[in-house]
Backbone as JSON Lines, residues from 0, in Angstrom:
{"i":0,"aa":"M","n":[0.42,-12.6,-5.79],"ca":[-0.07,-11.93,-4.8],"c":[-1.27,-10.81,-4.57]}
{"i":1,"aa":"T","n":[-1.65,-10.82,-3.21],"ca":[-2.94,-10.24,-3.6],"c":[-2.12,-8.48,-3.5]}
{"i":2,"aa":"W","n":[-3.27,-7.5,-3.59],"ca":[-2.88,-6.06,-3.56],"c":[-2.32,-5.48,-2.58]}
{"i":3,"aa":"A","n":[-3.38,-6.42,-1.04],"ca":[-2.68,-6.53,0.19],"c":[-1.33,-6.38,0.74]}
{"i":4,"aa":"D","n":[-1.56,-7.42,0.4],"ca":[0.55,-8.06,-0.03],"c":[0.87,-7.43,-0.16]}
{"i":5,"aa":"A","n":[0.53,-6.81,-1.61],"ca":[1.61,-5.98,-2.19],"c":[2.14,-5.04,-1.83]}
{"i":6,"aa":"I","n":[0.94,-4.08,-0.77],"ca":[0.97,-2.86,-0.17],"c":[1.88,-3.57,1.19]}
{"i":7,"aa":"L","n":[1.42,-4.17,1.88],"ca":[3.14,-4.67,3.02],"c":[3.99,-4.9,2.17]}
{"i":8,"aa":"T","n":[4.52,-5.21,1.36],"ca":[5.77,-5.76,1.03],"c":[6.54,-4.5,0.23]}
{"i":9,"aa":"V","n":[5.63,-3.51,-0.27],"ca":[6.5,-2.25,-0.66],"c":[6.74,-1.63,0.24]}
{"i":10,"aa":"L","n":[6.09,-1.31,1.36],"ca":[6.35,-0.38,2.82],"c":[7.32,-1.1,3.4]}
{"i":11,"aa":"R","n":[7.59,-2.48,3.89],"ca":[8.32,-3.04,4.17],"c":[9.87,-2.75,3.9]}
{"i":12,"aa":"E","n":[9.55,-2.95,2.37],"ca":[10.93,-2.58,1.99],"c":[11.47,-1.57,1.84]}
{"i":13,"aa":"A","n":[10.48,0.11,2.06],"ca":[10.36,1.05,2.07],"c":[11.25,1.76,2.96]}
{"i":14,"aa":"G","n":[10.99,1.39,3.93],"ca":[12.04,1.65,5.45],"c":[11.3,2.74,6.14]}
{"i":15,"aa":"E","n":[10.13,3.08,5.35],"ca":[9.62,4.94,5.28],"c":[8.43,4.68,5.26]}
{"i":16,"aa":"P","n":[7.64,5.81,5.56],"ca":[6.59,6.32,5.17],"c":[6.11,6.63,4.0]}
{"i":17,"aa":"M","n":[5.19,5.81,2.86],"ca":[5.32,6.44,1.77],"c":[3.46,6.83,1.58]}
{"i":18,"aa":"A","n":[3.29,7.54,0.29],"ca":[1.89,8.03,0.35],"c":[1.07,6.92,-0.58]}
{"i":19,"aa":"Y","n":[-0.57,6.98,-0.5],"ca":[-0.85,5.59,-0.99],"c":[-0.61,5.8,-2.71]}
{"i":20,"aa":"K","n":[-0.68,6.9,-3.63],"ca":[-0.42,6.76,-4.69],"c":[1.06,6.05,-5.15]}
{"i":21,"aa":"D","n":[2.18,6.96,-4.33],"ca":[3.55,5.76,-4.58],"c":[3.33,4.83,-4.49]}
{"i":22,"aa":"V","n":[2.25,3.9,-3.35],"ca":[2.66,3.04,-3.08],"c":[1.58,1.92,-4.34]}
{"i":23,"aa":"A","n":[0.92,2.38,-4.83],"ca":[0.55,1.98,-5.95],"c":[1.26,2.33,-7.53]}
{"i":24,"aa":"T","n":[1.97,2.75,-7.61],"ca":[2.84,2.97,-8.57],"c":[3.8,2.27,-8.33]}
{"i":25,"aa":"E","n":[4.55,1.92,-7.29],"ca":[5.6,0.67,-6.73],"c":[5.11,-0.38,-6.92]}
{"i":26,"aa":"I","n":[3.94,-0.71,-6.76],"ca":[3.81,-1.84,-7.17],"c":[3.05,-2.48,-8.36]}
{"i":27,"aa":"L","n":[3.01,-1.39,-9.41],"ca":[2.74,-1.44,-10.77],"c":[4.46,-1.92,-11.62]}
{"i":28,"aa":"R","n":[5.0,-0.69,-11.14],"ca":[6.28,-1.0,-11.46],"c":[7.03,-2.37,-11.04]}
{"i":29,"aa":"R","n":[6.59,-2.39,-9.94],"ca":[7.71,-3.95,-9.85],"c":[6.77,-5.49,-10.21]}
{"i":30,"aa":"G","n":[5.52,-5.03,-10.71],"ca":[4.84,-6.19,-11.13],"c":[4.21,-6.99,-10.09]}
{"i":31,"aa":"L","n":[4.0,-6.49,-9.06],"ca":[3.64,-7.07,-7.59],"c":[2.38,-7.79,-8.29]}
{"i":32,"aa":"A","n":[1.57,-6.71,-8.25],"ca":[0.05,-7.61,-8.47],"c":[-0.9,-6.84,-9.24]}
{"i":33,"aa":"D","n":[-1.63,-7.75,-9.85],"ca":[-2.55,-7.26,-10.92],"c":[-3.82,-6.59,-10.53]}
{"i":34,"aa":"P","n":[-4.09,-5.07,-11.2],"ca":[-5.5,-5.13,-10.6],"c":[-6.53,-5.29,-10.8]}
{"i":35,"aa":"G","n":[-6.01,-5.7,-12.07],"ca":[-7.46,-6.16,-13.1],"c":[-7.97,-5.2,-13.83]}
{"i":36,"aa":"E","n":[-9.2,-4.57,-14.08],"ca":[-9.81,-3.76,-14.11],"c":[-10.23,-2.56,-13.54]}
{"i":37,"aa":"R","n":[-10.0,-2.71,-12.06],"ca":[-9.47,-1.7,-11.17],"c":[-8.86,-0.24,-11.3]}
{"i":38,"aa":"N","n":[-9.55,0.49,-10.8],"ca":[-8.48,1.79,-10.46],"c":[-7.62,2.05,-9.91]}
{"i":39,"aa":"V","n":[-6.4,1.86,-9.49],"ca":[-5.08,1.56,-8.53],"c":[-5.36,2.6,-7.52]}
{"i":40,"aa":"D","n":[-5.69,3.78,-7.83],"ca":[-6.03,4.51,-6.7],"c":[-6.79,4.49,-5.4]}
{"i":41,"aa":"I","n":[-7.63,4.09,-6.01],"ca":[-8.93,4.08,-5.6],"c":[-8.37,2.13,-4.29]}
{"i":42,"aa":"L","n":[-8.16,1.21,-4.91],"ca":[-8.13,0.2,-4.77],"c":[-6.8,0.25,-3.53]}
{"i":43,"aa":"T","n":[-5.65,0.49,-3.55],"ca":[-4.64,0.89,-2.56],"c":[-5.17,1.82,-1.65]}
{"i":44,"aa":"H","n":[-5.98,2.62,-1.64],"ca":[-6.47,2.99,-0.8],"c":[-7.48,2.3,-0.14]}
{"i":45,"aa":"A","n":[-8.06,2.06,-0.6],"ca":[-8.82,0.97,-0.16],"c":[-8.74,0.41,0.92]}
{"i":46,"aa":"E","n":[-7.36,-0.45,0.39],"ca":[-6.63,-1.27,0.89],"c":[-5.94,-0.9,2.01]}
{"i":47,"aa":"M","n":[-5.79,-0.18,2.09],"ca":[-4.63,0.63,3.14],"c":[-5.44,1.14,4.23]}
{"i":48,"aa":"T","n":[-7.14,1.01,4.16],"ca":[-7.86,1.14,4.77],"c":[-8.38,-0.15,5.81]}
{"i":49,"aa":"R","n":[-8.44,-0.84,5.07],"ca":[-8.25,-2.54,5.68],"c":[-7.5,-3.32,6.72]}
{"i":50,"aa":"L","n":[-6.25,-2.75,5.8],"ca":[-4.99,-2.85,6.51],"c":[-4.51,-2.08,7.67]}
{"i":51,"aa":"Q","n":[-4.67,-0.79,7.85],"ca":[-5.28,0.19,8.85],"c":[-6.49,-0.77,10.27]}
{"i":52,"aa":"N","n":[-7.42,-1.05,9.4],"ca":[-8.31,-1.34,10.66],"c":[-7.96,-3.06,10.83]}
{"i":53,"aa":"R","n":[-6.96,-3.79,10.63],"ca":[-6.49,-4.65,10.92],"c":[-5.47,-4.59,12.01]}
{"i":54,"aa":"G","n":[-4.73,-3.08,11.75],"ca":[-3.26,-2.93,12.52],"c":[-2.34,-3.59,11.93]}
{"i":55,"aa":"L","n":[-2.15,-3.41,10.68],"ca":[-0.92,-3.39,10.19],"c":[-0.68,-2.59,9.27]}
{"i":56,"aa":"V","n":[-1.32,-1.48,9.14],"ca":[-0.53,-0.21,8.78],"c":[-1.09,1.08,9.57]}
{"i":57,"aa":"S","n":[-0.44,1.51,9.84],"ca":[-0.32,2.74,11.06],"c":[-0.34,4.29,9.47]}
{"i":58,"aa":"S","n":[-1.09,5.51,9.83],"ca":[-0.79,6.85,9.5],"c":[0.48,7.32,9.91]}
{"i":59,"aa":"A","n":[1.1,7.68,8.7],"ca":[2.16,9.09,9.42],"c":[1.57,10.27,8.59]}
{"i":60,"aa":"P","n":[2.49,11.25,9.43],"ca":[2.46,12.7,8.98],"c":[2.49,12.75,7.55]}
{"i":61,"aa":"R","n":[1.68,13.7,7.12],"ca":[1.56,14.14,5.64],"c":[0.9,13.08,4.6]}
{"i":62,"aa":"G","n":[-0.11,12.83,5.09],"ca":[-0.96,11.45,4.3],"c":[-0.26,10.34,4.02]}
{"i":63,"aa":"K","n":[0.57,10.27,4.75],"ca":[1.5,9.0,4.29],"c":[1.28,7.51,5.67]}
{"i":64,"aa":"Y","n":[1.88,6.48,5.15],"ca":[1.53,5.08,5.42],"c":[2.66,4.68,6.04]}
{"i":65,"aa":"R","n":[2.61,3.95,6.98],"ca":[4.05,3.24,7.23],"c":[3.57,1.57,7.72]}
{"i":66,"aa":"I","n":[4.41,0.82,7.75],"ca":[3.68,-0.6,8.48],"c":[3.5,-0.83,10.1]}
{"i":67,"aa":"C","n":[3.48,-1.34,10.64],"ca":[3.03,-1.29,12.24],"c":[4.03,-3.0,12.08]}
{"i":68,"aa":"E","n":[5.4,-2.67,12.54],"ca":[6.19,-3.98,12.75],"c":[7.65,-3.37,13.9]}
């Protein structure tokens, strides 16, 4: 699973907005994707921005993100 797919999975299953650091923690906890040598916080924030640009994720209040479905 790609990191972006893991983000979408976590947000979809959470059913509520989440902070990107919490999303990263959940991805690692569940073993959904391997970040390799990359910093997971930076990777997650960058992927969230890409997903926002594609209209798949939107900003929620207080620095959180939600899935657009």
